[in-house]
C-alpha positions in Angstrom: 1.8 30.0 -0.5 -1.7 30.2 -1.6 -2.5 28.7 -5.0 -6.3 29.1 -4.7 -8.3 32.2 -3.4 -11.2 31.0 -1.5 -13.6 33.9 -2.3 -17.4 33.4 -3.1 -17.8 34.2 -6.5 -22.0 34.9 -6.1 -24.6 33.6 -4.2 -25.4 31.2 -7.2 -22.4 30.3 -8.2 -22.3 30.9 -11.8 -20.1 31.9 -14.3 -20.0 36.0 -14.4 -18.3 38.4 -16.6 -16.6 40.8 -14.2 -14.1 43.5 -14.5 -10.5 42.9 -15.1 -7.1 41.4 -13.9 -4.1 43.5 -14.1 -0.5 41.6 -15.0 2.6 43.8 -15.0 0.4 46.7 -15.5 -1.8 45.1 -18.5 -5.5 45.3 -18.0 -6.5 41.8 -18.9 -10.6 41.0 -18.8 -11.8 37.4 -17.8 -14.8 35.3 -16.6 -15.4 34.5 -12.9 -14.3 30.5 -12.8 -12.2 30.7 -15.2 -8.4 29.3 -14.9 -6.2 32.1 -14.5 -3.0 30.8 -16.7 -5.8 29.9 -19.7 -7.3 33.3 -19.7 -3.9 35.4 -19.5 -2.5 33.5 -22.3 -5.9 33.5 -24.3 -5.7 37.1 -24.4 -2.0 36.8 -25.5 -0.5 38.1 -22.1 3.5 36.7 -21.9 3.5 34.5 -18.8 5.7 31.3 -18.4 4.1 27.9 -17.9 5.5 24.0 -18.0 3.4 21.3 -16.3 -0.1 22.9 -15.7 -0.1 20.9 -12.8 1.3 23.0 -9.9 4.7 21.2 -10.0 7.3 23.3 -11.7 6.4 26.4 -10.4 7.2 28.1 -14.3 4.0 30.3 -13.5 4.6 31.3 -10.2 3.4 35.0 -9.4 3.1 37.9 -7.0 -0.7 38.8 -5.7 -0.2 42.4 -4.6 -2.9 42.7 -2.5 -2.4 39.4 -0.5 1.5 40.1 -0.5 2.0 36.3 -1.7 2.4 34.0 -4.4 0.1 32.0 -6.7 0.2 29.6 -9.3 -1.3 30.6 -12.6 -2.0 27.0 -13.6 -4.1 26.1 -10.0 -5.9 29.5 -9.6 -9.9 29.9 -10.3 -10.4 33.3 -10.9 -13.0 34.6 -8.6 -12.3 38.1 -7.6 -10.2 41.0 -9.3 -6.5 40.3 -9.2 -3.6 42.9 -9.6 -0.6 40.7 -10.3 3.1 40.9 -11.2 6.0 38.6 -12.3 8.3 39.1 -9.2 8.3 39.1 -5.7 10.3 42.3 -4.4 12.4 41.2 -1.4 13.0 43.7 1.8 14.3 46.6 0.9 18.2 47.4 3.1 20.9 49.5 3.2 24.1 48.8 1.2 27.5 51.0 1.7 29.2 52.0 -1.9 32.9 50.7 -1.2 33.9 51.6 -5.3 32.8 53.3 -8.1 34.8 52.8 -11.5 34.6 54.0 -14.9 35.5 51.9 -17.5 34.2 54.2 -20.3 31.2 55.9 -21.2 28.7 53.4 -21.1 30.3 50.9 -18.3 30.3 51.6 -14.8 31.4 49.2 -12.2 30.1 49.5 -8.9 30.9 47.6 -5.5 28.8 47.8 -2.4 28.6 45.5 0.6 25.3 45.0 3.0 23.2 42.4 4.4 22.2 40.7 1.1 22.8 37.3 -0.1 23.0 36.9 -3.5 24.0 34.4 -6.4 25.8 35.7 -9.8 23.3 37.5 -12.4 20.5 38.2 -9.5 18.6 41.0 -10.2 19.0 44.0 -7.9 16.7 47.2 -7.8 18.5 50.4 -6.7 16.6 52.7 -5.4 17.1 56.4 -6.5 14.8 58.9 -5.6 11.3 58.9 -4.0 9.6 55.8 -5.6 11.8 55.3 -8.6 14.4 52.5 -9.1 16.9 51.2 -11.8 17.5 47.8 -11.8 21.1 45.9 -12.1 22.7 42.3 -12.2 25.0 41.2 -9.5 28.1 39.9 -10.9 30.0 38.4 -8.1 28.7 34.8 -6.7 28.8 34.4 -3.1 31.2 36.9 -2.4 31.4 40.6 -0.4 30.8 42.9 -1.6 28.3 42.9 -4.6 29.7 44.1 -7.9 27.6 45.0 -10.7 27.2 47.4 -13.8 25.4 50.3 -14.8 25.2 51.8 -18.3 24.5 55.6 -18.0 23.4 55.6 -21.5 20.7 53.1 -20.6 18.2 55.5 -19.6 18.0 59.2 -18.0 17.2 57.5 -15.0 20.8 55.7 -14.8 23.0 58.8 -15.4 20.8 60.4 -12.4 22.0 57.6 -10.1 25.5 57.7 -10.7 25.3 61.5 -10.4 23.8 61.3 -7.3 26.1 59.1 -5.4 29.6 58.5 -4.3 32.5 56.2 -2.5 31.4 56.0 0.9 27.1 56.9 0.5 24.8 54.4 2.2 22.0 53.2 -1.0 18.6 51.6 -0.3 18.5 48.2 -2.2 16.4 45.3 -2.4 16.4 42.0 -5.0 13.8 41.4 -7.1 13.4 38.0 -6.8 12.0 36.5 -9.9 8.9 34.4 -9.7 9.1 32.7 -12.8 12.7 31.7 -12.5 14.1 30.9 -9.0 17.5 32.0 -9.3 18.1 33.8 -12.3 21.7 32.8 -13.6 23.7 32.8 -17.3 25.2 29.6 -16.0 21.8 27.6 -16.6 21.9 28.6 -20.4 24.9 26.6 -20.9 25.9 23.1 -22.2 29.2 22.5 -22.1 31.6 19.9 -23.7 34.9 19.0 -23.0 36.5 20.6 -25.8 39.3 23.6 -24.7 36.7 26.5 -24.0 37.5 30.4 -24.2 36.2 33.3 -22.1 36.5 36.8 -23.2 34.9 39.4 -20.7 34.6 42.7 -21.4 34.4 45.2 -18.7 34.2 43.1 -16.4 35.9 42.5 -13.0 38.4 40.2 -11.5 35.4 38.6 -9.4 33.4 37.7 -12.6 36.3 35.9 -13.7 37.0 34.3 -10.6 33.0 33.0 -10.6 33.1 31.7 -13.7 36.3 30.1 -13.0 34.8 28.6 -10.0 32.0 27.2 -12.2 34.0 25.3 -14.4 36.2 23.8 -12.1 32.5 22.6 -10.6 31.7 21.3 -14.2 35.2 19.4 -14.7 36.0 22.0 -17.5 40.0 22.3 -17.2 41.1 23.5 -20.5 40.0 27.2 -20.6 41.7 30.0 -21.8 40.2 33.7 -20.2 41.2 37.1 -20.7 39.8 40.8 -19.3 39.8 43.2 -22.1 39.4 46.9 -21.0 37.8 48.8 -23.6 38.1 52.3 -22.1 40.2 53.4 -25.4 37.8 51.8 -27.1 40.4 48.7 -28.3 37.9 46.0 -27.4 37.9 44.6 -31.4 41.7 45.0 -31.7 42.5 42.9 -28.2 40.1 40.7 -28.6 41.9 40.0 -32.4 45.2 40.0 -30.6 44.3 37.6 -27.9 42.3 35.1 -30.3 45.4 35.2 -32.4 47.7 34.3 -29.4 45.3 31.2 -28.7 45.1 30.1 -32.4 47.9 27.9 -32.1 46.6 26.0 -29.5 45.2 22.4 -29.6 41.6 22.2 -30.1 41.5 26.0 -30.7 39.1 25.4 -33.9 36.9 22.7 -32.1 36.8 24.9 -29.0 33.8 26.5 -27.3 33.8 30.5 -26.8 32.0 32.6 -23.7 31.8 36.1 -24.7 30.5 38.3 -21.8 30.2 42.4 -22.1 31.2 42.7 -25.6 29.9 46.0 -27.3 31.0 44.8 -30.7 27.9 44.4 -33.4 26.9 41.2 -34.5 28.5 42.0 -37.8 31.9 43.0 -36.5 31.5 39.1 -34.5 30.9 37.2 -37.3 33.3 38.2 -39.1 35.7 37.5 -36.3 34.1 34.2 -35.9 35.1 33.6 -39.9 38.8 35.0 -39.6 39.3 32.7 -36.5 37.8 29.7 -38.3 35.4 29.5 -34.5 32.0 27.1 -34.9 29.8 29.8 -34.7 27.4 27.2 -33.1 29.7 27.3 -29.8 29.7 30.9 -29.5 27.5 32.1 -26.4 27.2 35.8 -25.9 25.8 37.6 -22.7 25.8 41.0 -22.9 
């Protein structure tokens, strides 16, 4: 990795107004010799940063010209740059093992092939020509990979689902984030030792296994979990029924709650929290 671009700015070495930087398709004006991170932040470009000393690597981005990464905080601008905030990995072929429809907005696809992955990693699925859709892996260090697709998210998501069938081979690349080295919902959690409830909506058994492995590593033993199949639109009824059964357990009112994949509105969940006397500060949503 190169943190500086060693190109002569001008014969005199003076600071000169120059053309532009392109960051995720956004054009930014700059002055030769200025710090890249400061320039981006001053012009309102949202780029993560931390220590500004080249240690935390939060401001690492991808240089499309050199096909290398660089640290914004350690880079002096001495030529036009075309940057983006993630690093595309090599494209590989993957086989579709299974396609399962849970509802109009939730399809689960299982694929296998030569990709190492972690739970929550973003993956680009190649649709046609140069068009891609992005999904997130739900399985952790297991083959096959499992991810969910919502066909209502965009026409391209629907087109992708219409174009595939079990047994097909598709092109896939892992979109390795340059700003977050491992994209994982686990990183957002702070768990105490009270009872914990896990509600998974339209998720797979592998997703549940992944959570259970995580709880084991964190020595969280008092965990109750349920997978809610919402094919018939009955999530609200099933969630309330399950919470009613859990409410008799010791530590219920003080426990933590993790809800993944729910399609219920925030207002509905706020009412559930009130009705079942859950602590709203201990409810975490992954939608």
